[in-house]
C-alpha positions as CSV (number, residue, x, y, z in Angstrom):
1,M,-34.3,27.7,6.7
2,K,-33.5,29.2,3.3
3,H,-29.9,29.6,4.3
4,M,-29.7,25.9,5.3
5,L,-31.2,24.9,1.9
6,K,-28.5,26.7,0.1
7,L,-25.9,24.6,1.9
8,L,-27.8,21.3,1.1
9,P,-25.9,20.7,-2.2
10,F,-22.6,20.7,-0.3
11,S,-23.9,17.7,1.7
12,L,-23.5,15.7,-1.6
13,I,-19.8,15.7,-0.7
14,L,-20.6,13.1,1.9
15,L,-21.3,10.7,-1.0
16,L,-17.6,10.7,-1.7
17,A,-17.1,8.7,1.5
18,G,-18.6,5.7,-0.4
19,C,-16.1,6.0,-3.2
20,G,-13.1,3.7,-3.2
21,M,-11.2,0.9,-4.9
22,E,-11.6,-2.8,-4.5
23,N,-9.4,-4.2,-1.7
24,L,-8.3,-0.6,-0.7
25,S,-9.9,-0.3,2.7
26,A,-8.6,-0.9,6.2
27,L,-12.2,-1.9,7.2
28,D,-12.0,-5.0,5.0
29,P,-9.0,-6.9,6.4
30,R,-7.6,-9.9,4.6
31,G,-4.7,-10.9,6.8
32,P,-3.7,-11.1,10.5
33,V,-1.9,-7.7,10.6
34,A,-4.9,-5.9,9.0
35,E,-7.2,-7.7,11.4
36,M,-5.1,-6.7,14.4
37,Q,-5.1,-3.1,13.2
38,L,-8.9,-3.1,12.6
39,S,-9.4,-4.4,16.1
40,L,-7.6,-1.3,17.5
41,I,-9.7,1.0,15.3
42,Q,-12.9,-0.7,16.6
43,L,-11.7,-0.5,20.2
44,S,-11.1,3.2,20.0
45,L,-14.4,3.7,18.2
46,Y,-16.3,1.8,20.9
47,I,-14.6,3.9,23.7
48,M,-15.5,7.1,21.9
49,I,-19.1,6.0,21.5
50,F,-19.2,5.1,25.1
51,V,-17.9,8.5,26.2
52,I,-20.2,10.4,23.8
53,V,-23.3,8.5,25.1
54,I,-22.4,9.0,28.8
55,V,-21.5,12.7,28.4
56,F,-24.6,13.6,26.3
57,S,-26.9,11.6,28.5
58,I,-25.7,13.5,31.6
59,Y,-25.9,16.7,29.7
60,A,-29.5,16.0,28.6
61,F,-30.5,14.9,32.1
62,V,-29.1,18.1,33.7
63,L,-30.8,20.3,31.1
64,I,-34.2,18.7,31.8
65,R,-33.9,18.0,35.5
66,F,-32.3,21.2,36.6
67,R,-33.8,23.7,34.1
68,E,-34.7,27.1,35.4
69,R,-38.4,27.4,36.5
70,P,-40.5,30.6,36.9
71,G,-39.9,32.1,40.3
72,D,-37.0,29.8,41.2
73,T,-34.3,31.9,42.7
74,H,-32.5,29.0,44.5
75,I,-28.7,28.9,43.9
76,P,-27.6,25.3,43.3
77,K,-25.0,23.8,45.6
78,Q,-21.5,24.6,44.5
79,V,-19.2,21.5,44.1
80,H,-15.9,23.3,43.5
81,G,-13.2,21.5,45.5
82,N,-15.2,18.3,45.9
83,R,-12.5,15.7,46.1
84,T,-14.7,12.8,45.3
85,L,-16.0,14.2,42.1
86,E,-12.5,15.3,41.1
87,F,-11.1,11.9,41.8
88,I,-13.9,10.3,39.6
89,W,-13.5,12.5,36.6
90,T,-9.7,12.2,36.7
91,T,-9.7,8.4,37.2
92,I,-12.2,7.6,34.4
93,P,-10.1,9.2,31.6
94,I,-6.9,7.5,32.9
95,L,-8.7,4.1,32.8
96,L,-9.9,4.8,29.3
97,L,-6.4,5.7,28.2
98,L,-5.0,2.6,29.7
99,L,-7.7,0.5,28.0
100,L,-6.5,2.0,24.7
101,A,-2.8,2.0,25.5
102,I,-2.3,-1.6,26.6
103,P,-3.4,-3.3,23.4
104,N,-1.8,-0.7,21.3
105,V,1.6,-1.2,23.0
106,M,1.2,-5.0,22.8
107,D,0.4,-4.9,19.1
108,T,3.2,-2.5,18.4
109,F,5.7,-5.0,19.7
110,T,4.1,-7.8,17.8
111,L,4.2,-5.8,14.5
112,A,7.8,-4.7,15.2
113,D,8.9,-8.4,15.4
114,T,9.4,-9.4,11.8
115,G,10.4,-13.0,12.9
116,I,13.9,-12.8,11.4
117,P,16.5,-14.0,13.9
118,D,19.0,-11.3,15.0
119,E,22.1,-11.1,12.9
120,G,24.8,-13.4,14.2
121,V,22.4,-15.7,16.1
122,D,22.7,-19.4,15.2
123,E,19.2,-20.7,14.4
124,E,20.2,-24.1,15.8
125,L,20.7,-22.6,19.2
126,L,17.3,-21.0,19.4
127,D,14.8,-22.3,22.0
128,E,11.8,-24.4,20.8
129,D,9.6,-21.4,21.6
130,D,11.7,-19.3,19.2
131,E,11.0,-21.4,16.1
132,V,11.9,-19.6,12.9
133,Q,9.0,-19.6,10.5
134,D,9.2,-19.5,6.7
135,Y,9.3,-16.0,5.2
136,V,10.0,-14.1,2.1
137,V,12.0,-10.9,2.2
138,I,11.1,-8.1,-0.3
139,E,12.9,-4.8,-0.7
140,A,10.3,-2.1,-1.6
141,H,12.1,0.8,-3.3
142,A,10.0,3.8,-3.8
143,H,10.7,6.1,-6.8
144,Q,9.0,9.1,-8.2
145,F,6.4,7.8,-9.2
146,W,6.7,4.0,-9.3
147,W,7.6,1.0,-7.1
148,E,10.5,-1.4,-7.5
149,F,10.3,-4.8,-5.6
150,V,13.6,-6.7,-5.2
151,Y,13.7,-10.2,-3.8
152,P,17.3,-10.4,-2.6
153,D,17.2,-14.1,-1.7
154,L,15.7,-15.1,-5.1
155,G,17.6,-12.8,-7.5
156,V,14.4,-11.2,-8.7
157,N,13.6,-7.6,-9.6
158,A,10.0,-6.7,-10.3
159,G,8.2,-3.4,-11.1
160,Q,4.8,-2.2,-9.8
161,D,3.4,-5.6,-8.9
162,M,4.6,-7.4,-5.8
163,Y,4.1,-11.1,-6.0
164,I,3.8,-13.0,-2.7
165,P,3.0,-16.6,-1.6
166,T,-0.1,-17.2,0.5
167,D,0.1,-18.3,4.1
168,T,3.7,-17.1,4.3
169,R,5.2,-14.2,6.3
170,V,6.2,-11.4,4.0
171,I,8.9,-9.1,5.4
172,V,9.1,-5.8,3.5
173,E,12.2,-3.6,3.8
174,L,11.2,-0.1,2.8
175,E,13.6,2.3,1.1
176,A,13.4,5.4,-1.0
177,S,15.6,6.7,-3.8
178,D,14.6,10.3,-3.9
179,V,12.0,11.8,-1.4
180,I,9.9,10.4,1.4
181,H,7.2,8.0,0.2
182,S,4.9,5.7,2.2
183,F,3.9,2.1,1.6
184,W,0.3,1.2,2.3
185,V,-1.7,-2.0,1.5
186,P,-4.8,-1.4,3.7
187,A,-6.3,-4.9,3.2
188,L,-3.1,-6.5,4.4
189,A,-1.0,-4.0,6.5
190,G,-0.9,-0.4,7.7
191,K,1.3,2.3,6.3
192,Q,5.0,2.7,6.9
193,D,7.3,5.4,5.5
194,N,10.0,4.9,2.8
195,V,12.7,7.4,3.9
196,P,15.9,8.0,1.8
197,G,18.9,6.7,3.7
198,I,16.9,4.7,6.2
199,T,15.5,1.2,6.0
200,N,12.2,0.6,7.7
201,D,10.5,-2.7,7.8
202,L,7.1,-4.3,8.3
203,W,5.5,-7.7,7.8
204,F,2.2,-9.1,6.8
205,E,0.6,-12.3,5.5
206,A,-2.1,-13.0,2.9
207,P,-4.2,-16.2,3.7
208,E,-6.1,-15.9,0.5
209,E,-5.1,-15.6,-3.2
210,G,-6.1,-12.4,-4.8
211,I,-5.0,-8.9,-5.8
212,Y,-4.6,-6.3,-3.1
213,M,-4.3,-2.6,-4.0
214,G,-1.6,-0.4,-2.5
215,K,-0.8,3.3,-2.6
216,C,1.9,5.8,-1.7
217,T,0.3,7.8,1.2
218,E,3.0,10.5,1.5
219,I,2.8,13.5,-0.9
220,C,5.9,13.1,-3.0
221,G,5.4,15.3,-6.0
222,P,2.9,16.3,-8.7
223,S,2.0,12.7,-9.6
224,H,1.8,11.4,-6.0
225,W,-1.9,10.4,-6.5
226,L,-0.9,8.2,-9.4
227,M,1.7,6.2,-7.4
228,D,-0.3,2.9,-7.1
229,F,0.8,-0.7,-7.0
230,K,-0.6,-4.2,-6.5
231,V,0.2,-7.0,-4.2
232,V,-0.6,-10.3,-6.1
233,A,-1.0,-13.2,-3.7
234,V,-0.6,-16.7,-5.3
235,D,-0.2,-20.2,-4.0
236,P,3.4,-21.1,-3.0
237,D,3.9,-23.4,-6.0
238,T,2.9,-20.7,-8.4
239,F,5.1,-18.2,-6.6
240,D,8.1,-20.5,-6.8
241,S,7.5,-20.9,-10.5
242,W,7.1,-17.2,-11.0
243,A,10.3,-16.4,-9.1
244,E,12.3,-19.0,-11.0
245,T,11.2,-17.7,-14.3
246,M,11.6,-14.1,-13.4
247,A,15.2,-14.8,-12.4
248,E,15.9,-16.6,-15.7
249,P,13.4,-15.5,-18.3
250,P,12.5,-17.9,-21.2
251,E,14.5,-17.7,-24.4
252,D,11.6,-16.5,-26.4
253,Q,11.7,-13.2,-24.5
254,L,15.4,-12.7,-25.3
255,E,15.0,-14.1,-28.8
256,P,11.2,-13.9,-29.7
257,E,9.7,-15.6,-32.7
258,G,7.9,-13.7,-35.4
259,E,9.3,-11.0,-37.7
260,V,7.3,-8.2,-36.0
261,A,8.2,-9.3,-32.5
262,V,11.9,-9.6,-33.4
263,E,11.8,-6.0,-34.8
264,G,10.1,-4.9,-31.6
265,R,12.8,-6.6,-29.6
266,D,15.5,-4.7,-31.6
267,I,13.7,-1.4,-31.0
268,F,13.4,-2.2,-27.3
269,V,17.1,-2.9,-27.0
270,E,17.9,0.3,-28.9
271,N,15.6,2.7,-27.0
272,C,14.4,1.1,-23.8
273,I,16.7,-1.5,-22.3
274,A,19.1,1.1,-20.8
275,C,16.3,1.9,-18.3
276,H,14.0,-1.2,-18.3
277,A,15.6,-4.6,-17.7
278,I,14.4,-8.0,-18.8
279,G,15.6,-10.5,-16.3
280,D,19.1,-9.4,-15.4
281,E,19.7,-7.8,-18.8
282,G,19.4,-4.0,-18.9
283,G,19.2,-1.0,-16.5
284,N,17.1,-0.3,-13.5
285,T,16.3,3.4,-13.9
286,G,12.7,2.4,-14.7
287,P,10.5,-0.6,-13.8
288,N,11.6,-4.1,-14.8
289,F,9.8,-5.4,-17.9
290,T,10.3,-9.2,-17.5
291,N,6.6,-9.8,-17.0
292,Y,5.1,-6.6,-18.2
293,S,2.2,-8.0,-20.2
294,E,0.9,-9.7,-17.0
295,R,0.0,-6.3,-15.6
296,T,-3.5,-4.9,-15.8
297,V,-2.4,-1.2,-16.0
298,V,0.1,0.9,-17.8
299,A,2.3,3.3,-15.9
300,G,0.6,2.2,-12.7
301,F,-2.8,3.7,-13.4
302,L,-3.9,3.5,-17.1
303,E,-5.9,0.5,-18.3
304,Y,-3.6,-1.9,-20.1
305,S,-4.2,-1.5,-23.8
306,D,-2.1,-0.9,-27.0
307,D,-3.5,2.7,-27.3
308,N,-2.5,3.6,-23.7
309,L,0.9,2.0,-24.2
310,H,1.3,4.1,-27.4
311,D,0.3,7.3,-25.6
312,W,2.5,6.7,-22.6
313,I,5.6,6.0,-24.7
314,R,5.0,9.0,-26.9
315,D,4.4,11.6,-24.1
316,P,4.7,10.2,-20.6
317,D,4.9,13.6,-18.9
318,S,1.5,14.7,-20.1
319,L,0.0,11.6,-18.4
320,K,2.1,11.5,-15.3
321,P,3.7,14.9,-14.6
322,G,7.1,14.9,-13.0
323,N,8.2,11.3,-13.9
324,E,11.7,10.8,-15.3
325,M,10.8,8.8,-18.5
326,P,11.6,10.7,-21.7
327,G,9.0,10.8,-24.5
328,F,9.7,9.1,-27.9
329,G,8.1,11.1,-30.7
330,E,7.7,10.0,-34.3
331,E,11.2,11.2,-35.1
332,A,12.6,8.7,-32.6
333,I,10.2,5.8,-33.1
334,S,7.9,5.7,-36.2
335,D,4.3,4.5,-36.0
336,D,5.2,1.1,-37.6
337,E,8.1,0.7,-35.2
338,M,5.9,1.6,-32.3
339,D,3.4,-1.1,-33.3
340,A,6.3,-3.6,-33.4
341,L,7.6,-2.5,-30.0
342,I,4.1,-2.8,-28.4
343,E,3.7,-6.3,-29.9
344,Y,7.0,-7.3,-28.4
345,I,6.0,-5.8,-25.0
346,N,2.8,-7.8,-25.1
347,T,4.8,-11.0,-25.3
348,L,6.6,-10.3,-22.0
349,S,5.1,-12.9,-19.5
350,V,6.5,-15.5,-17.2
351,L,3.2,-17.2,-15.9
352,D,1.4,-19.8,-17.9
353,E,-1.9,-18.7,-19.3
């Protein structure tokens, strides 16, 4: 008993099972794909519970009914080679496996069909049953340790936050620029790997507006656990406005008003724009900054604040080990220049307040 009490504190580890982030659970589906996947989880769980109950019930019955009694020297009847019993305990597992396999295979084919007509097929020649539905194609490029979302049909490049329209099929083409990563938005869709040199795809829909948390679920380096992103679902009109403005940012971003913001813009051009683009101006080594101030986090995991922006720009490797961004000490950007740069970054927005 004393030995068991010593182990009791370790049971507190079970409390970690209740820890989690909002909208980061496959048990809280918010779309048809997640609901489909949850139904498979539930089916397998019910089958396992059924098997456990039956097996342990038989086990308990045998222990009680056929327990050894004083003076009982009777040898129970041997059933080795009993074809009836062997047929029963072989058939039942096969039936249970079929019960699991059939819906799994059906859903696998459903999820594999993104809804895009095969290349070279004329949509006008499709049957009525093969109606092409509206969709948005997004390329999700995984980097160490951030996400880049490219909308090839819209001319938009976004970093960290994936904006999508509600009630529209979203087709995500998964790619990686360095090592294997894995795309996972549990409230909307199950995980799929981003593999260098290979393009995988998946689809999902978000019926409701909201923010859905996503993560990389493949160990990809020292800051793998900090490789988060968000899927932001907005109504179609808002999405159209967002995409249009992201493709062609307002002039006040390119030529901001205010002396401090103008100075910050100059510092950004001198030090940052080679890696961080605004609209189609700049490089793409790092996340796109066109709508940076609309984010709620810095570097994918820090609460958005001027202090965290300052600390991140000064020494990013101390906060996110292994990332490729260089630090900018006071010899590169003075404190006054840093304040101006952060003020300019805080003006980068494309959505109306």
